[in-house]
C-alpha positions as CSV (number, residue, x, y, z in Angstrom):
1,X,1.9,-12.9,34.9
2,X,1.8,-15.1,31.7
3,X,2.1,-13.4,28.3
4,X,-0.9,-13.9,26.0
5,X,-0.4,-12.6,22.4
6,X,-4.2,-12.6,22.0
7,X,-4.3,-9.8,24.5
8,X,-1.5,-7.8,23.1
9,X,-2.5,-4.8,20.9
10,X,0.7,-5.2,18.9
11,X,0.1,-8.8,18.1
12,X,-3.6,-8.2,17.4
13,X,-2.7,-5.3,15.0
14,X,-0.1,-7.5,13.3
15,X,-2.6,-10.4,12.9
16,X,-5.3,-8.2,11.5
17,X,-3.0,-6.6,9.0
18,X,-1.7,-10.0,7.9
19,X,-5.2,-11.4,7.5
20,X,-6.4,-8.4,5.6
21,X,-3.3,-8.6,3.3
22,X,-4.0,-12.3,2.7
23,X,-7.6,-11.8,1.9
24,X,-6.8,-9.0,-0.4
25,X,-4.1,-11.0,-2.1
26,X,-6.4,-13.9,-2.8
27,X,-8.9,-11.7,-4.5
28,X,-6.3,-9.6,-6.3
29,X,-4.6,-12.4,-8.1
30,X,-6.9,-11.9,-11.1
31,X,-5.4,-8.4,-11.7
32,X,-1.9,-9.9,-12.3
33,X,-0.2,-7.7,-9.8
34,X,1.8,-8.7,-6.7
35,X,1.2,-7.0,-3.4
36,X,4.5,-5.1,-3.8
37,X,3.5,-3.9,-7.2
38,X,0.0,-2.9,-6.0
39,X,1.5,-1.0,-3.1
40,X,3.9,0.9,-5.3
41,X,1.0,1.8,-7.7
42,X,-1.2,2.8,-4.8
43,X,1.4,5.2,-3.4
44,X,2.2,6.6,-6.8
45,X,-1.5,7.2,-7.4
46,X,-1.5,9.8,-4.6
47,X,2.1,10.9,-5.2
48,X,2.5,10.8,-8.9
49,X,5.8,12.3,-9.9
50,X,7.6,11.4,-6.7
51,X,11.3,10.6,-6.8
52,X,12.2,7.0,-6.8
53,X,14.2,7.3,-3.6
54,X,11.3,9.0,-1.8
55,X,8.9,6.2,-2.9
56,X,11.4,3.6,-1.5
57,X,11.2,5.4,1.8
58,X,7.4,5.5,1.8
59,X,7.3,1.8,1.0
60,X,10.0,1.1,3.6
61,X,12.1,-0.9,1.1
62,X,15.7,-0.6,0.0
63,X,16.2,1.6,-3.1
64,X,17.7,-1.3,-5.1
65,X,14.6,-3.4,-4.3
66,X,12.3,-0.7,-5.5
67,X,14.4,-0.2,-8.6
68,X,13.8,-3.8,-9.6
69,X,10.1,-3.5,-8.9
70,X,9.8,-0.3,-10.9
71,X,11.7,-2.1,-13.8
72,X,9.0,-4.7,-13.9
73,X,6.2,-2.1,-13.7
74,X,7.8,-0.1,-16.4
75,X,8.2,-3.1,-18.6
76,X,4.5,-3.9,-18.2
77,X,3.6,-0.3,-19.1
78,X,2.2,0.7,-15.7
79,X,4.9,3.2,-14.8
80,X,7.3,5.5,-16.6
81,X,10.5,7.1,-15.3
82,X,11.5,10.6,-16.1
83,X,14.6,12.6,-15.3
84,X,14.4,15.0,-12.4
85,X,15.2,18.4,-13.8
86,X,16.6,19.5,-10.4
87,X,18.8,16.5,-9.9
88,X,20.3,14.6,-12.9
89,X,20.9,11.5,-10.8
90,X,17.3,11.2,-9.7
91,X,14.3,9.8,-11.5
92,X,10.7,10.7,-11.0
93,X,8.0,8.1,-11.4
94,X,4.7,8.6,-13.2
95,X,1.7,6.3,-13.6
96,X,0.5,5.6,-17.2
97,X,-3.1,5.7,-18.3
98,X,-3.1,1.9,-18.2
99,X,-3.4,2.1,-14.4
100,X,-6.9,3.5,-14.3
101,X,-8.6,0.2,-14.9
102,X,-6.5,-1.7,-12.3
103,X,-7.0,1.1,-9.7
104,X,-10.8,0.7,-10.0
105,X,-10.5,-3.1,-9.8
106,X,-8.3,-2.8,-6.7
107,X,-10.7,-0.4,-5.0
108,X,-13.5,-2.8,-5.6
109,X,-11.5,-5.7,-4.1
110,X,-10.6,-3.5,-1.1
111,X,-14.3,-2.7,-0.5
112,X,-15.1,-6.4,-0.5
113,X,-12.3,-7.2,2.0
114,X,-13.4,-4.3,4.2
115,X,-17.0,-5.4,4.1
116,X,-16.0,-8.8,5.4
117,X,-13.6,-7.3,8.0
118,X,-16.1,-4.8,9.3
119,X,-19.1,-7.1,9.4
120,X,-21.2,-6.3,12.6
121,X,-19.1,-3.1,13.3
122,X,-20.9,0.2,13.1
123,X,-19.8,3.1,10.9
124,X,-19.2,5.0,14.2
125,X,-17.0,2.3,15.5
126,X,-15.1,2.1,12.2
127,X,-14.5,5.9,12.3
128,X,-13.4,5.7,16.0
129,X,-10.9,2.9,15.1
130,X,-9.6,4.9,12.2
131,X,-9.1,8.0,14.4
132,X,-7.3,6.0,17.0
133,X,-5.0,4.3,14.5
134,X,-4.2,7.6,12.9
135,X,-3.1,9.0,16.3
136,X,-1.0,5.9,17.0
137,X,0.6,6.2,13.6
138,X,1.3,9.9,14.2
139,X,2.8,9.1,17.6
140,X,5.1,6.4,16.2
141,X,6.2,8.6,13.2
142,X,7.7,11.3,15.5
């Protein structure tokens, strides 16, 4: 039996994710944020006040890599660090009010990309796909 990456769910998922990221990146250039910066902001948006080490784990990056990224976001006024009162060594991360406008812009870009991605796919099929992917993610997270 010959291997065909076009028939492999893993390869297909990877390809779809890559294409979606590339489409998003092309449209998001106008916001002046890199994909890594946008990812950090997106996770902080739903986890505001998270410890820096925990955000690094969510993003699956080394803590030093995240520290440099947060340095740039902090210098640009998007994020602020605060001491963790329970652990003097730890820092908590908070978004600033400056983020509101870019969050709205990124959500609109995301909607455009999804509109292209899900052309000719019914709402029911989209919900089914999401449900299956959430189960797969849960299985792999254990």
